[in-house]
PDB file of the backbone (N, CA, C, O) and the ligand in Angstrom, with CONECT records:
HET     CA  A 101       1
ATOM      1  N   MET A   1      92.178  15.846 127.755  1.00  0.00           N
ATOM      2  CA  MET A   1      92.272  14.514 127.146  1.00  0.00           C
ATOM      3  C   MET A   1      90.899  13.937 126.862  1.00  0.00           C
ATOM      4  O   MET A   1      90.678  13.311 125.825  1.00  0.00           O
ATOM      5  N   ARG A   2      89.984  14.151 127.787  1.00  0.00           N
ATOM      6  CA  ARG A   2      88.641  13.612 127.638  1.00  0.00           C
ATOM      7  C   ARG A   2      87.940  14.239 126.419  1.00  0.00           C
ATOM      8  O   ARG A   2      87.200  13.576 125.691  1.00  0.00           O
ATOM      9  N   ASN A   3      88.198  15.522 126.229  1.00  0.00           N
ATOM     10  CA  ASN A   3      87.609  16.234 125.114  1.00  0.00           C
ATOM     11  C   ASN A   3      88.128  15.678 123.779  1.00  0.00           C
ATOM     12  O   ASN A   3      87.369  15.541 122.820  1.00  0.00           O
ATOM     13  N   LYS A   4      89.416  15.364 123.730  1.00  0.00           N
ATOM     14  CA  LYS A   4      90.008  14.821 122.496  1.00  0.00           C
ATOM     15  C   LYS A   4      89.386  13.469 122.154  1.00  0.00           C
ATOM     16  O   LYS A   4      89.148  13.162 120.986  1.00  0.00           O
ATOM     17  N   LYS A   5      89.125  12.666 123.187  1.00  0.00           N
ATOM     18  CA  LYS A   5      88.481  11.362 122.948  1.00  0.00           C
ATOM     19  C   LYS A   5      87.073  11.537 122.401  1.00  0.00           C
ATOM     20  O   LYS A   5      86.630  10.789 121.529  1.00  0.00           O
ATOM     21  N   ALA A   6      86.382  12.535 122.928  1.00  0.00           N
ATOM     22  CA  ALA A   6      85.019  12.805 122.467  1.00  0.00           C
ATOM     23  C   ALA A   6      85.037  13.233 121.004  1.00  0.00           C
ATOM     24  O   ALA A   6      84.169  12.829 120.230  1.00  0.00           O
ATOM     25  N   VAL A   7      86.013  14.043 120.621  1.00  0.00           N
ATOM     26  CA  VAL A   7      86.135  14.496 119.230  1.00  0.00           C
ATOM     27  C   VAL A   7      86.438  13.305 118.331  1.00  0.00           C
ATOM     28  O   VAL A   7      85.858  13.167 117.254  1.00  0.00           O
ATOM     29  N   GLU A   8      87.358  12.437 118.783  1.00  0.00           N
ATOM     30  CA  GLU A   8      87.687  11.238 117.989  1.00  0.00           C
ATOM     31  C   GLU A   8      86.471  10.333 117.825  1.00  0.00           C
ATOM     32  O   GLU A   8      86.218   9.799 116.745  1.00  0.00           O
ATOM     33  N   MET A   9      85.724  10.171 118.912  1.00  0.00           N
ATOM     34  CA  MET A   9      84.529   9.346 118.869  1.00  0.00           C
ATOM     35  C   MET A   9      83.510   9.918 117.888  1.00  0.00           C
ATOM     36  O   MET A   9      82.916   9.194 117.089  1.00  0.00           O
ATOM     37  N   HIS A  10      83.324  11.230 117.967  1.00  0.00           N
ATOM     38  CA  HIS A  10      82.390  11.913 117.074  1.00  0.00           C
ATOM     39  C   HIS A  10      82.827  11.720 115.620  1.00  0.00           C
ATOM     40  O   HIS A  10      82.002  11.452 114.746  1.00  0.00           O
ATOM     41  N   PHE A  11      84.128  11.860 115.371  1.00  0.00           N
ATOM     42  CA  PHE A  11      84.665  11.685 114.020  1.00  0.00           C
ATOM     43  C   PHE A  11      84.412  10.267 113.512  1.00  0.00           C
ATOM     44  O   PHE A  11      84.020  10.070 112.361  1.00  0.00           O
ATOM     45  N   MET A  12      84.640   9.278 114.384  1.00  0.00           N
ATOM     46  CA  MET A  12      84.426   7.884 113.982  1.00  0.00           C
ATOM     47  C   MET A  12      82.956   7.618 113.656  1.00  0.00           C
ATOM     48  O   MET A  12      82.644   6.925 112.688  1.00  0.00           O
ATOM     49  N   ILE A  13      82.063   8.169 114.466  1.00  0.00           N
ATOM     50  CA  ILE A  13      80.628   7.979 114.210  1.00  0.00           C
ATOM     51  C   ILE A  13      80.252   8.601 112.871  1.00  0.00           C
ATOM     52  O   ILE A  13      79.528   7.993 112.083  1.00  0.00           O
ATOM     53  N   MET A  14      80.744   9.818 112.609  1.00  0.00           N
ATOM     54  CA  MET A  14      80.448  10.480 111.334  1.00  0.00           C
ATOM     55  C   MET A  14      81.018   9.676 110.163  1.00  0.00           C
ATOM     56  O   MET A  14      80.384   9.562 109.114  1.00  0.00           O
ATOM     57  N   LEU A  15      82.204   9.128 110.350  1.00  0.00           N
ATOM     58  CA  LEU A  15      82.838   8.339 109.291  1.00  0.00           C
ATOM     59  C   LEU A  15      82.015   7.078 108.995  1.00  0.00           C
ATOM     60  O   LEU A  15      81.807   6.720 107.836  1.00  0.00           O
ATOM     61  N   ILE A  16      81.556   6.416 110.052  1.00  0.00           N
ATOM     62  CA  ILE A  16      80.738   5.205 109.872  1.00  0.00           C
ATOM     63  C   ILE A  16      79.432   5.546 109.162  1.00  0.00           C
ATOM     64  O   ILE A  16      79.007   4.822 108.262  1.00  0.00           O
ATOM     65  N   ILE A  17      78.792   6.651 109.567  1.00  0.00           N
ATOM     66  CA  ILE A  17      77.541   7.068 108.910  1.00  0.00           C
ATOM     67  C   ILE A  17      77.800   7.375 107.438  1.00  0.00           C
ATOM     68  O   ILE A  17      77.008   6.988 106.578  1.00  0.00           O
ATOM     69  N   ALA A  18      78.910   8.072 107.137  1.00  0.00           N
ATOM     70  CA  ALA A  18      79.241   8.416 105.755  1.00  0.00           C
ATOM     71  C   ALA A  18      79.444   7.162 104.911  1.00  0.00           C
ATOM     72  O   ALA A  18      78.992   7.096 103.768  1.00  0.00           O
ATOM     73  N   VAL A  19      80.124   6.172 105.476  1.00  0.00           N
ATOM     74  CA  VAL A  19      80.366   4.921 104.743  1.00  0.00           C
ATOM     75  C   VAL A  19      79.044   4.193 104.483  1.00  0.00           C
ATOM     76  O   VAL A  19      78.821   3.681 103.386  1.00  0.00           O
ATOM     77  N   ILE A  20      78.164   4.147 105.500  1.00  0.00           N
ATOM     78  CA  ILE A  20      76.861   3.486 105.330  1.00  0.00           C
ATOM     79  C   ILE A  20      76.043   4.199 104.256  1.00  0.00           C
ATOM     80  O   ILE A  20      75.467   3.550 103.383  1.00  0.00           O
ATOM     81  N   VAL A  21      75.989   5.537 104.313  1.00  0.00           N
ATOM     82  CA  VAL A  21      75.234   6.316 103.312  1.00  0.00           C
ATOM     83  C   VAL A  21      75.799   6.068 101.915  1.00  0.00           C
ATOM     84  O   VAL A  21      75.042   5.910 100.957  1.00  0.00           O
ATOM     85  N   PHE A  22      77.127   6.033 101.796  1.00  0.00           N
ATOM     86  CA  PHE A  22      77.760   5.796 100.500  1.00  0.00           C
ATOM     87  C   PHE A  22      77.328   4.449  99.918  1.00  0.00           C
ATOM     88  O   PHE A  22      76.975   4.363  98.741  1.00  0.00           O
ATOM     89  N   PHE A  23      77.356   3.396 100.744  1.00  0.00           N
ATOM     90  CA  PHE A  23      76.989   2.075 100.239  1.00  0.00           C
ATOM     91  C   PHE A  23      75.498   1.984  99.906  1.00  0.00           C
ATOM     92  O   PHE A  23      75.119   1.352  98.920  1.00  0.00           O
ATOM     93  N   VAL A  24      74.664   2.607 100.716  1.00  0.00           N
ATOM     94  CA  VAL A  24      73.217   2.593 100.432  1.00  0.00           C
ATOM     95  C   VAL A  24      72.962   3.288  99.097  1.00  0.00           C
ATOM     96  O   VAL A  24      72.198   2.777  98.279  1.00  0.00           O
ATOM     97  N   LEU A  25      73.583   4.435  98.863  1.00  0.00           N
ATOM     98  CA  LEU A  25      73.400   5.153  97.597  1.00  0.00           C
ATOM     99  C   LEU A  25      73.966   4.356  96.427  1.00  0.00           C
ATOM    100  O   LEU A  25      73.364   4.308  95.354  1.00  0.00           O
ATOM    101  N   ALA A  26      75.121   3.735  96.631  1.00  0.00           N
ATOM    102  CA  ALA A  26      75.752   2.959  95.554  1.00  0.00           C
ATOM    103  C   ALA A  26      74.884   1.777  95.147  1.00  0.00           C
ATOM    104  O   ALA A  26      74.911   1.351  93.992  1.00  0.00           O
ATOM    105  N   ILE A  27      74.115   1.247  96.092  1.00  0.00           N
ATOM    106  CA  ILE A  27      73.222   0.124  95.783  1.00  0.00           C
ATOM    107  C   ILE A  27      71.908   0.624  95.201  1.00  0.00           C
ATOM    108  O   ILE A  27      71.382   0.033  94.257  1.00  0.00           O
ATOM    109  N   MET A  28      71.370   1.713  95.758  1.00  0.00           N
ATOM    110  CA  MET A  28      70.054   2.181  95.341  1.00  0.00           C
ATOM    111  C   MET A  28      70.038   2.869  93.990  1.00  0.00           C
ATOM    112  O   MET A  28      69.120   2.631  93.205  1.00  0.00           O
ATOM    113  N   ILE A  29      71.007   3.706  93.686  1.00  0.00           N
ATOM    114  CA  ILE A  29      70.951   4.515  92.465  1.00  0.00           C
ATOM    115  C   ILE A  29      70.902   3.660  91.199  1.00  0.00           C
ATOM    116  O   ILE A  29      70.061   3.932  90.343  1.00  0.00           O
ATOM    117  N   PRO A  30      71.742   2.652  91.028  1.00  0.00           N
ATOM    118  CA  PRO A  30      71.631   1.826  89.817  1.00  0.00           C
ATOM    119  C   PRO A  30      70.279   1.120  89.714  1.00  0.00           C
ATOM    120  O   PRO A  30      69.756   0.964  88.610  1.00  0.00           O
ATOM    121  N   ASN A  31      69.695   0.686  90.851  1.00  0.00           N
ATOM    122  CA  ASN A  31      68.385   0.046  90.831  1.00  0.00           C
ATOM    123  C   ASN A  31      67.302   1.018  90.388  1.00  0.00           C
ATOM    124  O   ASN A  31      66.414   0.650  89.619  1.00  0.00           O
ATOM    125  N   LEU A  32      67.366   2.255  90.866  1.00  0.00           N
ATOM    126  CA  LEU A  32      66.382   3.256  90.472  1.00  0.00           C
ATOM    127  C   LEU A  32      66.490   3.554  88.982  1.00  0.00           C
ATOM    128  O   LEU A  32      65.477   3.705  88.299  1.00  0.00           O
ATOM    129  N   LEU A  33      67.708   3.637  88.484  1.00  0.00           N
ATOM    130  CA  LEU A  33      67.904   3.966  87.074  1.00  0.00           C
ATOM    131  C   LEU A  33      67.427   2.837  86.172  1.00  0.00           C
ATOM    132  O   LEU A  33      67.053   3.088  85.026  1.00  0.00           O
ATOM    133  N   ARG A  34      67.431   1.615  86.654  1.00  0.00           N
ATOM    134  CA  ARG A  34      67.053   0.470  85.842  1.00  0.00           C
ATOM    135  C   ARG A  34      65.536   0.262  85.763  1.00  0.00           C
ATOM    136  O   ARG A  34      65.062  -0.466  84.891  1.00  0.00           O
ATOM    137  N   LYS A  35      64.775   0.886  86.655  1.00  0.00           N
ATOM    138  CA  LYS A  35      63.339   0.631  86.746  1.00  0.00           C
ATOM    139  C   LYS A  35      62.591   0.777  85.434  1.00  0.00           C
ATOM    140  O   LYS A  35      61.711  -0.031  85.139  1.00  0.00           O
ATOM    141  N   GLY A  36      62.910   1.761  84.659  1.00  0.00           N
ATOM    142  CA  GLY A  36      62.142   2.019  83.437  1.00  0.00           C
ATOM    143  C   GLY A  36      62.557   1.147  82.276  1.00  0.00           C
ATOM    144  O   GLY A  36      62.011   1.302  81.183  1.00  0.00           O
ATOM    145  N   GLY A  37      63.476   0.258  82.456  1.00  0.00           N
ATOM    146  CA  GLY A  37      63.978  -0.565  81.372  1.00  0.00           C
ATOM    147  C   GLY A  37      65.478  -0.628  81.458  1.00  0.00           C
ATOM    148  O   GLY A  37      66.046  -0.518  82.544  1.00  0.00           O
ATOM    149  N   GLU A  38      66.128  -0.804  80.325  1.00  0.00           N
ATOM    150  CA  GLU A  38      67.570  -0.932  80.373  1.00  0.00           C
ATOM    151  C   GLU A  38      68.270   0.416  80.513  1.00  0.00           C
ATOM    152  O   GLU A  38      69.424   0.479  80.937  1.00  0.00           O
ATOM    153  N   ASP A  39      67.579   1.480  80.161  1.00  0.00           N
ATOM    154  CA  ASP A  39      68.182   2.805  80.307  1.00  0.00           C
ATOM    155  C   ASP A  39      67.375   3.636  81.305  1.00  0.00           C
ATOM    156  O   ASP A  39      66.663   3.075  82.138  1.00  0.00           O
ATOM    157  N   THR A  40      67.474   4.932  81.233  1.00  0.00           N
ATOM    158  CA  THR A  40      66.854   5.786  82.240  1.00  0.00           C
ATOM    159  C   THR A  40      65.504   6.335  81.804  1.00  0.00           C
ATOM    160  O   THR A  40      65.033   7.309  82.390  1.00  0.00           O
ATOM    161  N   GLU A  41      64.867   5.751  80.802  1.00  0.00           N
ATOM    162  CA  GLU A  41      63.629   6.331  80.290  1.00  0.00           C
ATOM    163  C   GLU A  41      62.510   6.353  81.332  1.00  0.00           C
ATOM    164  O   GLU A  41      61.558   7.122  81.196  1.00  0.00           O
ATOM    165  N   GLY A  42      62.612   5.524  82.361  1.00  0.00           N
ATOM    166  CA  GLY A  42      61.604   5.512  83.415  1.00  0.00           C
ATOM    167  C   GLY A  42      61.510   6.811  84.174  1.00  0.00           C
ATOM    168  O   GLY A  42      60.511   7.062  84.849  1.00  0.00           O
ATOM    169  N   PHE A  43      62.541   7.652  84.078  1.00  0.00           N
ATOM    170  CA  PHE A  43      62.521   8.918  84.804  1.00  0.00           C
ATOM    171  C   PHE A  43      61.912  10.044  83.989  1.00  0.00           C
ATOM    172  O   PHE A  43      61.807  11.168  84.479  1.00  0.00           O
ATOM    173  N   PHE A  44      61.509   9.769  82.757  1.00  0.00           N
ATOM    174  CA  PHE A  44      60.904  10.808  81.935  1.00  0.00           C
ATOM    175  C   PHE A  44      59.393  10.635  81.903  1.00  0.00           C
ATOM    176  O   PHE A  44      58.858   9.585  82.259  1.00  0.00           O
ATOM    177  N   ASP A  45      58.740  11.665  81.479  1.00  0.00           N
ATOM    178  CA  ASP A  45      57.287  11.633  81.352  1.00  0.00           C
ATOM    179  C   ASP A  45      56.966  11.843  79.888  1.00  0.00           C
ATOM    180  O   ASP A  45      56.785  12.975  79.440  1.00  0.00           O
ATOM    181  N   PHE A  46      56.896  10.752  79.144  1.00  0.00           N
ATOM    182  CA  PHE A  46      56.768  10.798  77.691  1.00  0.00           C
ATOM    183  C   PHE A  46      55.519  11.551  77.242  1.00  0.00           C
ATOM    184  O   PHE A  46      55.581  12.345  76.304  1.00  0.00           O
ATOM    185  N   ASP A  47      54.387  11.312  77.899  1.00  0.00           N
ATOM    186  CA  ASP A  47      53.128  11.928  77.452  1.00  0.00           C
ATOM    187  C   ASP A  47      52.785  13.214  78.214  1.00  0.00           C
ATOM    188  O   ASP A  47      51.705  13.777  78.037  1.00  0.00           O
ATOM    189  N   ASN A  48      53.717  13.674  79.063  1.00  0.00           N
ATOM    190  CA  ASN A  48      53.535  14.941  79.793  1.00  0.00           C
ATOM    191  C   ASN A  48      52.258  14.993  80.636  1.00  0.00           C
ATOM    192  O   ASN A  48      51.629  16.044  80.759  1.00  0.00           O
ATOM    193  N   ASP A  49      51.882  13.846  81.214  1.00  0.00           N
ATOM    194  CA  ASP A  49      50.700  13.888  82.080  1.00  0.00           C
ATOM    195  C   ASP A  49      51.068  14.011  83.556  1.00  0.00           C
ATOM    196  O   ASP A  49      50.205  13.938  84.431  1.00  0.00           O
ATOM    197  N   GLY A  50      52.350  14.198  83.818  1.00  0.00           N
ATOM    198  CA  GLY A  50      52.789  14.408  85.194  1.00  0.00           C
ATOM    199  C   GLY A  50      53.117  13.112  85.918  1.00  0.00           C
ATOM    200  O   GLY A  50      53.437  13.136  87.106  1.00  0.00           O
ATOM    201  N   ILE A  51      53.044  11.979  85.224  1.00  0.00           N
ATOM    202  CA  ILE A  51      53.346  10.676  85.831  1.00  0.00           C
ATOM    203  C   ILE A  51      54.548  10.088  85.097  1.00  0.00           C
ATOM    204  O   ILE A  51      54.509   9.903  83.880  1.00  0.00           O
ATOM    205  N   LEU A  52      55.611   9.798  85.836  1.00  0.00           N
ATOM    206  CA  LEU A  52      56.821   9.281  85.206  1.00  0.00           C
ATOM    207  C   LEU A  52      56.541   7.939  84.528  1.00  0.00           C
ATOM    208  O   LEU A  52      55.708   7.160  84.990  1.00  0.00           O
ATOM    209  N   ASN A  53      57.246   7.684  83.432  1.00  0.00           N
ATOM    210  CA  ASN A  53      56.986   6.491  82.614  1.00  0.00           C
ATOM    211  C   ASN A  53      56.973   5.197  83.415  1.00  0.00           C
ATOM    212  O   ASN A  53      56.157   4.312  83.161  1.00  0.00           O
ATOM    213  N   ASN A  54      57.889   5.087  84.393  1.00  0.00           N
ATOM    214  CA  ASN A  54      57.957   3.824  85.131  1.00  0.00           C
ATOM    215  C   ASN A  54      56.772   3.632  86.073  1.00  0.00           C
ATOM    216  O   ASN A  54      56.573   2.537  86.597  1.00  0.00           O
ATOM    217  N   LEU A  55      55.983   4.687  86.294  1.00  0.00           N
ATOM    218  CA  LEU A  55      54.788   4.588  87.142  1.00  0.00           C
ATOM    219  C   LEU A  55      53.514   4.706  86.330  1.00  0.00           C
ATOM    220  O   LEU A  55      52.415   4.508  86.850  1.00  0.00           O
ATOM    221  N   ASP A  56      53.664   5.033  85.041  1.00  0.00           N
ATOM    222  CA  ASP A  56      52.524   5.318  84.174  1.00  0.00           C
ATOM    223  C   ASP A  56      52.077   4.031  83.473  1.00  0.00           C
ATOM    224  O   ASP A  56      52.848   3.429  82.725  1.00  0.00           O
ATOM    225  N   LYS A  57      50.834   3.614  83.716  1.00  0.00           N
ATOM    226  CA  LYS A  57      50.324   2.393  83.065  1.00  0.00           C
ATOM    227  C   LYS A  57      50.115   2.611  81.574  1.00  0.00           C
ATOM    228  O   LYS A  57      50.135   1.660  80.793  1.00  0.00           O
ATOM    229  N   CYS A  58      49.913   3.870  81.178  1.00  0.00           N
ATOM    230  CA  CYS A  58      49.762   4.223  79.764  1.00  0.00           C
ATOM    231  C   CYS A  58      50.765   5.335  79.462  1.00  0.00           C
ATOM    232  O   CYS A  58      50.400   6.505  79.346  1.00  0.00           O
ATOM    233  N   ALA A  59      52.031   4.947  79.338  1.00  0.00           N
ATOM    234  CA  ALA A  59      53.109   5.937  79.239  1.00  0.00           C
ATOM    235  C   ALA A  59      53.049   6.771  77.968  1.00  0.00           C
ATOM    236  O   ALA A  59      53.672   7.831  77.908  1.00  0.00           O
ATOM    237  N   CYS A  60      52.319   6.325  76.952  1.00  0.00           N
ATOM    238  CA  CYS A  60      52.249   7.069  75.683  1.00  0.00           C
ATOM    239  C   CYS A  60      50.937   7.821  75.512  1.00  0.00           C
ATOM    240  O   CYS A  60      50.739   8.477  74.489  1.00  0.00           O
ATOM    241  N   HIS A  61      50.039   7.744  76.487  1.00  0.00           N
ATOM    242  CA  HIS A  61      48.753   8.428  76.381  1.00  0.00           C
ATOM    243  C   HIS A  61      48.531   9.288  77.619  1.00  0.00           C
ATOM    244  O   HIS A  61      48.655   8.829  78.754  1.00  0.00           O
ATOM    245  N   TYR A  62      48.201  10.548  77.362  1.00  0.00           N
ATOM    246  CA  TYR A  62      47.911  11.469  78.457  1.00  0.00           C
ATOM    247  C   TYR A  62      46.748  10.918  79.284  1.00  0.00           C
ATOM    248  O   TYR A  62      45.704  10.559  78.739  1.00  0.00           O
ATOM    249  N   GLY A  63      46.937  10.855  80.592  1.00  0.00           N
ATOM    250  CA  GLY A  63      45.862  10.324  81.430  1.00  0.00           C
ATOM    251  C   GLY A  63      45.850  10.935  82.808  1.00  0.00           C
ATOM    252  O   GLY A  63      46.681  11.779  83.143  1.00  0.00           O
ATOM    253  N   GLU A  64      44.906  10.499  83.591  1.00  0.00           N
ATOM    254  CA  GLU A  64      44.730  11.010  84.949  1.00  0.00           C
ATOM    255  C   GLU A  64      45.554  10.208  85.948  1.00  0.00           C
ATOM    256  O   GLU A  64      45.748   9.004  85.786  1.00  0.00           O
ATOM    257  N   GLU A  65      46.037  10.894  86.984  1.00  0.00           N
ATOM    258  CA  GLU A  65      46.806  10.225  88.032  1.00  0.00           C
ATOM    259  C   GLU A  65      45.939   9.164  88.735  1.00  0.00           C
ATOM    260  O   GLU A  65      46.419   8.083  89.078  1.00  0.00           O
ATOM    261  N   ASP A  66      44.658   9.495  88.942  1.00  0.00           N
ATOM    262  CA  ASP A  66      43.742   8.551  89.606  1.00  0.00           C
ATOM    263  C   ASP A  66      43.587   7.256  88.812  1.00  0.00           C
ATOM    264  O   ASP A  66      43.243   6.211  89.366  1.00  0.00           O
ATOM    265  N   ASN A  67      43.843   7.339  87.522  1.00  0.00           N
ATOM    266  CA  ASN A  67      43.662   6.185  86.648  1.00  0.00           C
ATOM    267  C   ASN A  67      45.005   5.567  86.249  1.00  0.00           C
ATOM    268  O   ASN A  67      45.097   4.905  85.216  1.00  0.00           O
ATOM    269  N   GLY A  68      46.031   5.775  87.048  1.00  0.00           N
ATOM    270  CA  GLY A  68      47.354   5.194  86.773  1.00  0.00           C
ATOM    271  C   GLY A  68      48.033   5.792  85.557  1.00  0.00           C
ATOM    272  O   GLY A  68      48.951   5.191  85.000  1.00  0.00           O
ATOM    273  N   GLY A  69      47.587   6.981  85.134  1.00  0.00           N
ATOM    274  CA  GLY A  69      48.196   7.637  83.980  1.00  0.00           C
ATOM    275  C   GLY A  69      47.519   7.296  82.668  1.00  0.00           C
ATOM    276  O   GLY A  69      47.996   7.685  81.601  1.00  0.00           O
ATOM    277  N   CYS A  70      46.410   6.573  82.735  1.00  0.00           N
ATOM    278  CA  CYS A  70      45.677   6.194  81.522  1.00  0.00           C
ATOM    279  C   CYS A  70      44.481   7.115  81.318  1.00  0.00           C
ATOM    280  O   CYS A  70      43.938   7.664  82.277  1.00  0.00           O
ATOM    281  N   PRO A  71      44.070   7.284  80.047  1.00  0.00           N
ATOM    282  CA  PRO A  71      42.846   8.036  79.787  1.00  0.00           C
ATOM    283  C   PRO A  71      41.668   7.310  80.429  1.00  0.00           C
ATOM    284  O   PRO A  71      41.738   6.103  80.659  1.00  0.00           O
ATOM    285  N   SER A  72      40.592   8.030  80.719  1.00  0.00           N
ATOM    286  CA  SER A  72      39.455   7.394  81.389  1.00  0.00           C
ATOM    287  C   SER A  72      38.891   6.269  80.520  1.00  0.00           C
ATOM    288  O   SER A  72      38.808   6.397  79.298  1.00  0.00           O
ATOM    289  N   GLY A  73      38.511   5.184  81.155  1.00  0.00           N
ATOM    290  CA  GLY A  73      37.975   4.036  80.441  1.00  0.00           C
ATOM    291  C   GLY A  73      39.035   3.011  80.089  1.00  0.00           C
ATOM    292  O   GLY A  73      38.732   1.946  79.552  1.00  0.00           O
ATOM    293  N   LYS A  74      40.295   3.344  80.398  1.00  0.00           N
ATOM    294  CA  LYS A  74      41.390   2.415  80.079  1.00  0.00           C
ATOM    295  C   LYS A  74      42.183   2.179  81.359  1.00  0.00           C
ATOM    296  O   LYS A  74      42.428   3.122  82.111  1.00  0.00           O
ATOM    297  N   ASP A  75      42.589   0.935  81.620  1.00  0.00           N
ATOM    298  CA  ASP A  75      43.349   0.700  82.848  1.00  0.00           C
ATOM    299  C   ASP A  75      44.731   0.111  82.595  1.00  0.00           C
ATOM    300  O   ASP A  75      45.358  -0.430  83.506  1.00  0.00           O
ATOM    301  N   GLY A  76      45.198   0.217  81.364  1.00  0.00           N
ATOM    302  CA  GLY A  76      46.553  -0.254  81.057  1.00  0.00           C
ATOM    303  C   GLY A  76      46.653  -0.645  79.598  1.00  0.00           C
ATOM    304  O   GLY A  76      45.684  -0.553  78.844  1.00  0.00           O
ATOM    305  N   TYR A  77      47.839  -1.083  79.213  1.00  0.00           N
ATOM    306  CA  TYR A  77      48.074  -1.498  77.832  1.00  0.00           C
ATOM    307  C   TYR A  77      48.016  -3.015  77.702  1.00  0.00           C
ATOM    308  O   TYR A  77      48.359  -3.737  78.638  1.00  0.00           O
ATOM    309  N   ASN A  78      47.581  -3.494  76.541  1.00  0.00           N
ATOM    310  CA  ASN A  78      47.800  -4.903  76.234  1.00  0.00           C
ATOM    311  C   ASN A  78      49.216  -5.028  75.649  1.00  0.00           C
ATOM    312  O   ASN A  78      49.900  -4.019  75.475  1.00  0.00           O
ATOM    313  N   ASP A  79      49.653  -6.235  75.351  1.00  0.00           N
ATOM    314  CA  ASP A  79      51.042  -6.443  74.916  1.00  0.00           C
ATOM    315  C   ASP A  79      51.381  -5.649  73.664  1.00  0.00           C
ATOM    316  O   ASP A  79      52.457  -5.057  73.582  1.00  0.00           O
ATOM    317  N   ALA A  80      50.467  -5.628  72.675  1.00  0.00           N
ATOM    318  CA  ALA A  80      50.729  -4.916  71.419  1.00  0.00           C
ATOM    319  C   ALA A  80      50.864  -3.410  71.665  1.00  0.00           C
ATOM    320  O   ALA A  80      51.751  -2.761  71.110  1.00  0.00           O
ATOM    321  N   GLU A  81      49.978  -2.861  72.502  1.00  0.00           N
ATOM    322  CA  GLU A  81      50.024  -1.423  72.800  1.00  0.00           C
ATOM    323  C   GLU A  81      51.314  -1.065  73.544  1.00  0.00           C
ATOM    324  O   GLU A  81      51.931  -0.033  73.280  1.00  0.00           O
ATOM    325  N   ARG A  82      51.706  -1.932  74.473  1.00  0.00           N
ATOM    326  CA  ARG A  82      52.921  -1.678  75.241  1.00  0.00           C
ATOM    327  C   ARG A  82      54.149  -1.680  74.316  1.00  0.00           C
ATOM    328  O   ARG A  82      55.040  -0.839  74.435  1.00  0.00           O
ATOM    329  N   GLU A  83      54.166  -2.649  73.394  1.00  0.00           N
ATOM    330  CA  GLU A  83      55.273  -2.728  72.439  1.00  0.00           C
ATOM    331  C   GLU A  83      55.345  -1.491  71.562  1.00  0.00           C
ATOM    332  O   GLU A  83      56.418  -0.933  71.335  1.00  0.00           O
ATOM    333  N   LYS A  84      54.175  -1.070  71.069  1.00  0.00           N
ATOM    334  CA  LYS A  84      54.131   0.123  70.205  1.00  0.00           C
ATOM    335  C   LYS A  84      54.599   1.355  70.982  1.00  0.00           C
ATOM    336  O   LYS A  84      55.336   2.191  70.459  1.00  0.00           O
ATOM    337  N   CYS A  85      54.164   1.451  72.223  1.00  0.00           N
ATOM    338  CA  CYS A  85      54.548   2.591  73.055  1.00  0.00           C
ATOM    339  C   CYS A  85      56.056   2.598  73.280  1.00  0.00           C
ATOM    340  O   CYS A  85      56.694   3.647  73.186  1.00  0.00           O
ATOM    341  N   GLU A  86      56.626   1.433  73.575  1.00  0.00           N
ATOM    342  CA  GLU A  86      58.079   1.368  73.790  1.00  0.00           C
ATOM    343  C   GLU A  86      58.837   1.766  72.527  1.00  0.00           C
ATOM    344  O   GLU A  86      59.867   2.436  72.593  1.00  0.00           O
ATOM    345  N   GLU A  87      58.307   1.339  71.359  1.00  0.00           N
ATOM    346  CA  GLU A  87      58.939   1.741  70.093  1.00  0.00           C
ATOM    347  C   GLU A  87      58.837   3.236  69.875  1.00  0.00           C
ATOM    348  O   GLU A  87      59.798   3.874  69.447  1.00  0.00           O
ATOM    349  N   ASP A  88      57.662   3.801  70.170  1.00  0.00           N
ATOM    350  CA  ASP A  88      57.468   5.244  70.012  1.00  0.00           C
ATOM    351  C   ASP A  88      58.435   6.032  70.904  1.00  0.00           C
ATOM    352  O   ASP A  88      58.981   7.056  70.495  1.00  0.00           O
ATOM    353  N   MET A  89      58.633   5.537  72.122  1.00  0.00           N
ATOM    354  CA  MET A  89      59.543   6.233  73.046  1.00  0.00           C
ATOM    355  C   MET A  89      60.982   6.150  72.535  1.00  0.00           C
ATOM    356  O   MET A  89      61.745   7.109  72.649  1.00  0.00           O
ATOM    357  N   LYS A  90      61.342   4.997  71.971  1.00  0.00           N
ATOM    358  CA  LYS A  90      62.710   4.852  71.450  1.00  0.00           C
ATOM    359  C   LYS A  90      62.950   5.782  70.273  1.00  0.00           C
ATOM    360  O   LYS A  90      64.045   6.325  70.120  1.00  0.00           O
ATOM    361  N   LYS A  91      61.910   5.971  69.424  1.00  0.00           N
ATOM    362  CA  LYS A  91      62.035   6.869  68.279  1.00  0.00           C
ATOM    363  C   LYS A  91      62.267   8.304  68.727  1.00  0.00           C
ATOM    364  O   LYS A  91      63.039   9.046  68.118  1.00  0.00           O
ATOM    365  N   GLU A  92      61.582   8.681  69.807  1.00  0.00           N
ATOM    366  CA  GLU A  92      61.648  10.070  70.291  1.00  0.00           C
ATOM    367  C   GLU A  92      62.959  10.382  70.984  1.00  0.00           C
ATOM    368  O   GLU A  92      63.403  11.530  70.981  1.00  0.00           O
ATOM    369  N   THR A  93      63.588   9.373  71.582  1.00  0.00           N
ATOM    370  CA  THR A  93      64.803   9.644  72.359  1.00  0.00           C
ATOM    371  C   THR A  93      66.066   9.366  71.583  1.00  0.00           C
ATOM    372  O   THR A  93      67.166   9.548  72.106  1.00  0.00           O
TER     373      THR A  93
HETATM  374 CA    CA A 101      50.040   8.451  80.743  1.00  0.00          CA2+
END
C-alpha cells in the first residue's frame, strides 16, 4: 500500500511539473515570436552576419558581433535607415 501511495505521489508531482512547463511555454513562445516585430522576422539573420535580426543593431548590413552587428564605425541605424531596412526585409520575405 505504501508503494502505491508513493507512485501516486510521484505521478501527481510529474503532472504538476508538466502543467507548469506547459503554461510557461504557452506564455513565453508568443512573446519570443513577437520580438522582431509583428511576425517572426526577428528569428532570421537578414544580412547573414550570424546575429539574429532582433539582436542586430544593423540588421541589413553585415557587421561584427562586437559592434552589435554593425559594420565598424557604425553603432546603429537612424530612423530613415531603420525604415529602409525594414522595407528591404519585407521585400525579401
Ligand atoms: Ca548586421
